[in-house]
C-alpha positions in Angstrom: 98.2 96.9 84.4 101.4 97.2 86.3 102.4 94.3 88.6 104.7 95.7 91.3 106.6 94.0 94.1 108.8 96.7 95.6 107.7 99.7 97.7 109.6 102.5 95.8 108.0 101.4 92.5 104.6 101.2 94.1 104.8 104.7 95.6 106.1 106.2 92.4 103.2 104.6 90.4 100.6 105.6 93.0 101.9 109.2 93.0 101.5 109.3 89.2 98.0 107.8 89.3 96.8 110.3 91.9 98.3 113.3 90.1 95.0 113.9 88.3 93.1 114.3 91.6 90.8 111.4 91.0 90.0 108.9 93.8 92.3 105.9 94.2 90.6 102.7 95.5 92.3 99.7 97.1 90.9 96.2 97.1 93.0 94.0 99.5 93.0 90.3 98.8 94.9 87.1 99.5 94.6 86.0 95.8 92.9 82.8 94.5 90.4 85.3 93.1 86.8 84.4 92.4 83.6 86.2 91.4 83.3 87.6 94.9 86.6 89.4 94.5 85.8 90.6 91.1 82.6 92.1 92.4 84.8 94.1 94.8 86.9 95.2 91.9 83.7 96.2 90.0 82.6 98.2 93.1 86.0 99.8 93.3 85.7 101.1 89.7 82.3 102.6 90.5 83.9 104.6 93.4 87.1 105.8 91.8 89.0 106.2 88.6 92.1 104.3 89.7 92.1 100.8 91.2 94.8 99.0 93.0 94.4 95.4 94.0 96.8 93.8 96.5 97.6 90.1 96.7 99.4 89.0 99.8 98.9 85.7 101.7 99.5 87.2 105.2 101.2 84.7 107.5 100.4 86.8 110.6 96.7 86.1 110.3 97.1 82.3 110.2 97.2 80.2 113.4 99.9 77.5 113.9 97.5 74.7 112.8 95.8 76.6 110.0 96.1 76.4 106.2 98.9 78.9 105.4 100.9 76.4 103.4 97.9 75.0 101.6 96.2 78.3 100.9 95.7 78.5 97.1 98.2 80.6 95.2 97.7 81.3 91.5 99.0 84.7 90.8 99.3 84.4 87.0 95.6 83.5 86.6 94.6 86.2 89.2 96.7 88.8 87.3 94.9 88.0 84.0 91.5 88.4 85.7 92.5 91.8 87.1 94.0 93.0 83.9 90.8 92.1 82.1 88.8 94.0 84.7 90.8 97.2 84.1 92.8 97.3 87.3 95.7 99.8 87.2 98.1 98.2 89.7 98.5 94.7 91.1 100.5 95.1 94.3 102.1 91.7 95.1 104.8 92.1 97.8 106.8 89.3 99.3 106.8 88.4 102.9 110.3 90.0 103.2 108.9 93.3 101.9 105.9 93.3 104.3 107.8 92.0 107.3 111.5 92.7 106.9 114.2 91.4 109.4 113.7 92.9 112.8 110.0 93.7 112.2 108.4 94.2 115.7 105.2 96.2 115.4 101.7 94.8 115.9 98.3 96.5 115.6 95.7 95.2 118.1 92.0 96.2 118.1 90.4 95.2 121.4 86.7 94.7 122.1 85.2 94.2 118.7 87.8 91.6 117.9 87.5 89.6 121.1 84.6 87.2 120.4 83.5 85.0 117.4 86.5 84.5 115.2 88.7 86.4 117.6 88.0 83.8 120.2 88.2 80.8 117.8 91.4 82.1 116.1 93.6 83.8 118.7 95.8 86.5 117.2 94.0 86.4 113.8 92.6 89.9 114.0 96.0 91.3 115.1 97.4 89.9 111.9 94.5 91.4 109.9 94.8 94.8 111.4 98.5 94.9 111.1 98.6 93.9 107.4 95.7 96.2 106.4 97.3 99.1 108.2 100.5 98.5 106.3 98.7 98.2 103.0 96.9 101.5 103.7 100.2 103.2 104.4 101.8 101.7 101.3 99.0 102.4 98.8 97.6 105.6 100.4 94.1 104.9 99.0 91.1 107.3 99.3 88.7 104.4 99.5 89.1 100.7 100.3 86.6 98.0 99.5 85.9 94.8 101.6 83.3 92.1 101.5 80.7 91.6 104.2 81.3 87.9 104.3 84.1 88.6 106.7 81.9 90.8 108.7 83.9 90.9 111.9 87.0 91.7 109.9 85.2 94.6 108.3 84.1 95.8 111.8 87.7 95.6 113.1 88.9 97.6 110.1 86.3 100.3 110.5 87.2 100.5 114.2 91.0 101.1 113.7 90.4 103.5 110.7 88.2 105.6 113.0 90.5 105.3 116.0 93.7 106.2 114.0 92.0 109.0 112.1 92.9 107.5 108.8 91.5 109.5 105.8 90.1 106.4 104.1 86.5 105.6 103.3 85.7 102.0 104.1 83.1 100.4 101.8 81.5 97.1 102.7 80.0 95.1 99.8 77.3 92.6 100.5 78.3 88.9 100.5 78.5 87.5 97.0 76.9 84.0 96.7 76.7 81.1 94.3 73.3 80.5 92.7 72.5 77.9 95.4 73.2 80.4 98.2 76.7 79.4 99.4 78.9 82.4 100.2 81.8 82.6 97.7 85.2 81.9 99.3 88.6 80.9 98.1 88.5 78.1 100.7 85.4 76.5 98.9 88.0 75.0 96.6 89.0 72.7 99.4 85.5 71.1 99.5 84.8 67.7 97.8 81.7 67.4 95.7 79.8 65.8 98.6 81.1 68.5 101.1 80.1 71.2 98.6 76.5 70.0 98.8 76.5 69.7 102.6 78.0 73.2 102.9 74.6 74.6 102.0 73.5 73.7 105.5 75.3 76.8 106.8 73.4 79.6 104.9 70.2 77.6 105.2 70.6 77.3 109.0 71.3 81.0 109.3 68.3 81.8 107.1 66.0 79.5 109.2 67.2 81.1 112.4 66.5 84.5 111.0 62.9 83.5 110.2 62.4 82.0 113.6 63.8 85.0 115.5 61.7 87.4 113.4 58.6 85.4 114.3 59.4 85.9 118.0 61.0 82.6 118.9 63.5 82.7 121.8 67.0 83.5 120.5 68.9 81.0 122.6 66.7 78.0 121.5 66.8 79.1 117.9 70.6 79.3 117.9 70.8 75.9 119.5 68.5 74.5 116.7 70.8 76.0 114.1 73.9 74.4 115.7 72.1 71.0 115.8 71.2 71.4 112.1 74.8 72.0 111.2 76.0 69.0 113.2 73.4 66.8 111.5 74.8 67.8 108.1 78.4 66.8 109.1 79.8 70.1 110.4 82.1 70.0 113.4 83.6 71.4 115.3 81.1 74.3 115.3 82.9 77.4 116.6 79.7 79.6 116.9 76.3 80.5 115.7 75.5 83.9 117.3 73.2 86.8 117.2 75.2 90.0 117.6 74.7 93.7 117.6 75.4 94.9 114.0 77.8 97.7 115.1 79.5 96.4 118.2 79.2 92.6 117.7 78.1 92.2 121.3 76.0 89.1 121.8 72.2 89.7 121.9 69.6 87.7 123.8 66.7 89.7 122.2 66.3 91.2 118.8 65.7 94.8 119.7 68.1 96.6 117.4 69.9 95.9 114.0 71.8 92.7 114.3 73.8 90.0 112.5 73.5 86.3 112.6 77.0 84.8 112.3 78.2 81.3 112.0 81.5 79.5 111.7 82.2 75.7 111.5 84.4 73.1 109.9 83.2 70.8 107.3 85.8 68.1 106.9 89.0 70.1 106.9 87.5 73.3 105.6 86.4 76.1 107.9 83.4 78.0 106.5 82.0 81.3 107.8 78.8 83.2 106.9 76.5 85.9 108.2 73.2 87.6 107.4 71.6 90.8 108.5 68.5 90.7 110.7 66.5 93.7 112.0 63.6 94.1 114.4 60.3 93.6 112.7 
């Protein structure tokens, strides 16, 4: 595996990889890799012969009071995991490479990015769309793999790829979970042992809300019960628990088409997100 940090070297290596005509697959990450990331890498290998993984903690998607400085960074361990998994290139640019002096361009995706995390974290999805667009331009992949845990992020990426006519297939891999059901996340490392147990209330609240809505219970009351359950288990503030159209992420008052139940809330100092699919019975 090659670990590359400058753009000319990356482009030369990518050109060489793609010379055999086989698909090249990109897995963008912010590092602190866990089993969820490695499932993305495994999926990438099923889709193409060549795999590039990027590690870049993107400052533009963090708000002023968020955890940019504390976000876990462990590139040496990550690189070892990726090499064992058969990755061809680790693209690990610096902030100066990604956003050189005088950088002035921003990618903004309206509509689908407005609610949910877009409302709770202003500017977040501009940062995501900008960095992912740059990664796509740098790596020139045929396919890119993302996890569905960050469901709104995936929807934003699908939107700008379609809008900008980018020749990249976007693959969303179902959320990877621990045995007890908690969605895998690099931020889970922030949780104390007690918080880790309490964190299970999030997937359980979404699962119970799904069961109630599928039984025909009113959506608004069911979502309110889920929020109350999270609060009772120590979550707060609770940014949202919402039922949204699976494609547009518009809020739904009645389950009459494919949907997603999405939730985001803080437990102590750690912000957790999760979502599950729900369809009309």
